[in-house]
Structures are given as C-alpha cells and as structure tokens.
C-alpha positions as CSV (number, residue, x, y, z in Angstrom):
1,X,2.9,0.0,2.9
2,X,3.7,3.2,4.7
3,X,3.5,6.5,3.0
4,X,5.9,8.3,5.4
5,X,8.6,5.6,5.2
6,X,12.0,5.6,3.5
7,X,10.6,2.9,1.2
8,X,7.8,5.1,-0.2
9,X,9.7,5.6,-3.4
10,X,8.9,1.9,-4.2
11,X,5.4,3.1,-5.1
12,X,6.8,4.4,-8.4
13,X,8.4,1.0,-9.3
14,X,5.3,-0.9,-8.3
15,X,3.1,1.4,-10.4
16,X,5.4,0.9,-13.4
17,X,5.2,-2.9,-13.0
18,X,1.4,-2.7,-12.6
19,X,1.1,-0.6,-15.8
20,X,3.3,-2.9,-17.8
21,X,1.7,-6.2,-16.8
22,X,-1.8,-5.6,-15.6
23,X,-3.2,-6.5,-19.1
24,X,-1.7,-9.9,-18.6
25,X,-3.5,-10.5,-15.3
26,X,-0.8,-9.2,-13.0
27,X,-2.2,-7.5,-9.9
28,X,-0.7,-5.5,-7.0
29,X,-2.6,-4.8,-3.9
30,X,-1.3,-2.2,-1.5
31,X,-2.0,-2.9,2.2
32,X,-1.5,0.2,4.3
33,X,-0.4,-0.5,7.9
34,X,0.4,1.9,10.8
35,X,2.2,-0.6,13.0
36,X,5.7,0.3,12.0
37,X,6.8,3.5,13.7
38,X,3.4,5.2,13.0
39,X,4.3,5.8,9.4
40,X,0.8,5.4,8.0
41,X,-1.4,7.7,10.1
42,X,-4.0,8.9,7.6
43,X,-7.4,7.7,6.8
44,X,-7.9,5.2,3.9
45,X,-9.0,8.2,1.7
46,X,-6.0,10.3,2.7
47,X,-3.6,7.4,2.0
48,X,-5.1,6.7,-1.4
49,X,-4.9,10.4,-2.3
50,X,-1.3,10.6,-1.2
51,X,-0.3,7.6,-3.3
52,X,-2.1,8.8,-6.4
53,X,-1.0,12.4,-6.1
54,X,2.7,11.7,-5.4
55,X,3.3,8.5,-7.3
56,X,0.4,8.0,-9.7
57,X,-0.6,4.8,-8.0
58,X,-3.6,3.2,-9.8
59,X,-3.4,-0.3,-8.4
60,X,-5.9,-1.0,-5.7
61,X,-5.3,-0.2,-2.0
62,X,-6.9,-2.2,0.8
63,X,-8.2,-0.5,3.9
64,X,-5.5,0.0,6.5
65,X,-4.9,-3.3,8.3
66,X,-2.9,-4.7,11.2
67,X,-0.3,-7.2,10.0
68,X,1.0,-8.4,13.3
69,X,-0.2,-9.2,16.7
70,X,-3.5,-10.6,18.0
71,X,-5.6,-8.3,15.8
72,X,-3.6,-9.1,12.6
73,X,-5.7,-9.4,9.4
74,X,-6.5,-13.1,8.8
75,X,-4.9,-13.0,5.3
76,X,-1.5,-12.1,6.9
77,X,1.0,-14.9,6.9
78,X,2.1,-15.9,10.4
C-alpha cells in the first residue's frame, strides 16, 4: 500500500469488500511500504489516520514494512 500513489483509490473498494464479507471471516491486511517511489513516507499512525480519514478504512494495517531486498519482511513472497 502507498497512500500517495495513483492506486490509493483502491482503499475504498477494499473497505467495501471488507465491510461486506468480514462477518463471514474475510480479512484484509494493509501493509504500508515506502519502497516504491517514496509514496508512503508517514509514520504508522499518520498512515492509519490518512486511510481512515480519507477512505474510511477499518481493516487492520500492519506496521510499515520492506517488501523487497535483503531486509524484506519474512512473510513477503520471494
């Protein structure tokens, strides 16, 4: 996820899916990352606030993580 990216509008659709199916066990986890053109520069709290304020995001957000390179999060597919 990147808050300052052209795909940011996808938050609305993801929130809609989450709201519709979460009672059936469907989960979404947002994973902010600043490794793509520096489009996620804020702190974890700033990112969460931005997503909630602008898109009504209520699904959980992880802490900002690296998703590529030697320091990539271990849960990131190679």
